[in-house]
Structures are given as structure tokens and as C-alpha cells.
Backbone as a ProteinNet text record, in pm:
[ID]
protein_1_A
[PRIMARY]
MAWLGTSWVGTWRNQFGSILRIVSDAEGRIEGNFETALEDSGAREGDPAKLKPLNWWRAVSTNVDTFERT
[TERTIARY]
7204	7245	7308.3	7233	7286.3	7324.9	7436.6	7485	7470.7	7387.3	7357	7311	7231.4	7176.8	7272.3	7389.8	7488.3	7500.8	7506.4	7523.8	7671.5	7698.2	7834.3	7875.2	7778.5	7805.7	7905.5	8007.2	8108	8242.5	8341.5	8478.4	8559.7	8631.7	8711.9	8856.3	8952.9	9095.1	9158.8	9245.5	9314.8	9454	9526.1	9656.4	9761.6	9737.1	9832	9796.7	9682.9	9639.2	9544	9506.2	9408.8	9271	9187.7	9057.6	8945.8	8846.6	8725	8610	8539.5	8423.6	8298	8214.2	8088.2	7978.2	7907.4	7804.7	7664	7647.5	7515.8	7530	7440.4	7435.4	7290.9	7213.8	7071.1	7046.5	6942.9	6893.2	6998.6	7083	7181.1	7296.5	7319.4	7425.7	7510.6	7641.9	7733.4	7790.8	7782.6	7834.3	7930.1	8035.7	8132	8254.8	8366.2	8491.5	8608.4	8716.5	8837.4	8953	9030.6	9145	9269.6	9357.8	9476.3	9580.4	9654.2	9764.9	9898.6	9894.8	10017.6	10055.3	10178.5	10226.9	10227.6	10243.8	10255.2	10123.4	10009.8	9880	9809.8	9877.4	9814.5	9813.2	9737.2	9733.6	9650.6	9686.7	9607.4	9486.6	9385.8	9265.4	9301.9	9251.6	9278.2	9400	9488.7	9605.7	9567.2	9631.2	9602.5	9655.4	9585.7	9629.4	9755.4	9843.9	9965	10012.4	10079	10135.9	10269.9	10297	10428.8	10461.6	10589.1	10627.6	10606	10561.9	10539.9	10628.7	10645.2	10719.8	10647.1	10719	10660.3	10553.2	10569.1	10473.2	10334.5	10324.5	10193.3	10116.7	10189.6	10125.1	10069.3	10134.3	10089.9	9998.8	9981.1	9897.8	9766.3	9727.1	9601.3	9482.5	9392.6	9269.3	9291.1	9396.6	9419.8	9416.5	9357.8	9349.8	9256.4	9289.8	9206.2	9160	9028.5	8971.9	8909.5	8929.6	8866.9	8790.8	8674.8	8596.3	8667.7	8674.9	8743.6	8644.6
9940.9	9909.4	9770.8	9674.6	9538.7	9499.2	9436.9	9387.5	9237.5	9189	9046.4	8992.5	9074.9	9031	9039.1	9098	9107.2	9250.7	9271.8	9405	9443.5	9571.8	9624.8	9664	9671.1	9715.2	9620.9	9680.3	9601.9	9671	9602.5	9654	9581.1	9658.4	9605.9	9653.2	9570.5	9604.5	9580.9	9675.3	9655.9	9597.9	9576.9	9511	9591	9719.8	9803.7	9814.2	9757.7	9763.2	9877.8	9955.7	10062.6	10001.6	10072.5	10021.4	10106.4	10040.3	10104	10049.2	10139.4	10098.5	10152.2	10063.2	10102.2	10080.7	10190.2	10182.7	10176.6	10213.3	10208.8	10193.5	10115.5	10103	10115.7	10197	10213.4	10314	10291.9	10383.8	10424.3	10330.1	10356.4	10444.3	10457.9	10545.2	10467.3	10469.8	10404.1	10510.3	10486	10580.1	10508.3	10578.7	10523	10609.7	10549.8	10625	10536	10603.1	10536	10582.4	10487	10516.7	10459.3	10547.9	10501.9	10443.4	10347.2	10289.2	10342.4	10422.5	10471.5	10608.7	10623.8	10751.1	10862.9	10829.4	10933.7	10960.1	10927.2	10942.5	11074.2	11171.5	11301.4	11341.5	11446.6	11505.1	11420	11425.2	11363.6	11452	11397.9	11474.2	11601.3	11714.5	11843.2	11915.2	11844.6	11907.9	11975.9	12088.7	12152.7	12067.7	12071.8	11997.3	12060.7	11978.1	12029	11927.9	11978.8	11892.2	11840.5	11712.5	11658.5	11552.1	11539.2	11440.3	11298	11211.2	11071.4	10983.7	10860.3	10765.2	10740.4	10711.3	10693.9	10585.8	10479.2	10369	10411.9	10516.1	10563.3	10625.4	10685.5	10748.3	10644.5	10532.1	10431.8	10325.4	10327.5	10224.7	10279.1	10395.8	10455.3	10367.2	10346.8	10270.2	10121.9	10065	9922.4	9846.6	9907	9840.4	9720.5	9621.7	9503	9499.4	9507.7	9506.3	9371.5	9327.2	9204	9237.1	9177.1	9198.7	9131.9	9205	9149.8	9104.5
8525.6	8389.1	8387	8392	8390.9	8248.3	8234.4	8105.7	8105.5	8016.7	8009.5	8144.8	8216	8342.5	8459.6	8441.9	8547.6	8595.7	8724.5	8781.4	8778.9	8753.9	8757.4	8898.5	8991.2	9127.8	9194.1	9256.5	9325	9321.3	9367.9	9370.7	9265.4	9185.4	9075	9091.1	9052.4	9061.7	8924.5	8883.1	8755.4	8776.4	8669.3	8674.2	8749.7	8774.7	8848	8995.8	9034.7	9173.2	9203.1	9101.4	9121	9145.4	9222	9262.7	9203.3	9145.8	9096.9	9180.1	9250.1	9330.2	9264.4	9216.3	9153.4	9256.6	9288.7	9392.7	9335.4	9206.8	9144.9	8994.3	8935.5	8789.4	8741.8	8813.2	8784.7	8672.5	8597.2	8495.8	8391.7	8352.9	8247.9	8290.1	8421	8471.5	8571.3	8551.3	8644	8736.7	8868.8	8968.1	9061.5	9100.1	9193.1	9199.7	9240.1	9244.8	9203.6	9165.8	9119.9	9206.9	9257.3	9342.1	9275.2	9229	9157.3	9251.8	9204.3	9279.1	9227.3	9120.9	9058.1	9110.7	9151.6	9205.4	9102	8973.7	8870.3	8798	8861.8	8795.8	8824.3	8879	8901.1	9046	9073.9	9207.9	9303.4	9428.5	9534.7	9561.5	9625.5	9655.8	9732.5	9683.7	9746.4	9691.9	9621	9560.9	9430.6	9398.9	9269.6	9154.4	9042.5	8924	8867.1	8811.2	8747.2	8643.9	8541.3	8438.8	8486.8	8458.2	8488.4	8385.2	8350.9	8249.8	8302.3	8211	8243.8	8157.8	8197.4	8116.5	7984.8	7879.7	7746.5	7744.5	7824.2	7819.9	7863.7	7945	7987.8	7871.4	7777.6	7662.2	7565.4	7553	7456.3	7517.2	7649.3	7712.7	7766.7	7723.2	7768.2	7729.8	7822.5	7801.3	7772.1	7825.1	7805.5	7938.6	8041.1	8171.3	8166	8245.1	8260.1	8405.5	8426	8560.3	8591.2	8714.6	8762.1	8889.9	8905.5	9027.9	9143.8	9256	9373.7	9478.1
[MASK]
++++++++++++++++++++++++++++++++++++++++++++++++++++++++++++++++++++++

């Protein structure tokens, strides 16, 4: 899925230091994984999910991350 002739495949980092690795962008589908750098972003791999209170700024800053290719 190239956008303006550019591939999405690669490693991307957001302003918090979280990493997005895109391994494929073929046939209109983006595949990869996301590794958070924030301690309060949920359970670690293999841990059961649970609700926990977060700071207010997390509620108002949803979907405002800025990613740059690394």
C-alpha cells in the first residue's frame, strides 16, 4: 500500500519513544507490531489485561502521536 509512491515498511518512533515496525504494506494491508515505551500503557506480553487509572492527559491526547521513520 504505497502512499504517493512511498512504502510504509520500516521502523517508526513516536514522540514518547514507542516503536512501530511495519513489515509489509502489500495489497492494501499494513502489518507489523507496536512496542510501547510508556509504563502505563497496559499489560506486558503474556500478562492478563486489567483496568488501571491513568493521568488525565492520556485521555485527551489519544491519537495525537507523531511518528518519524528511524
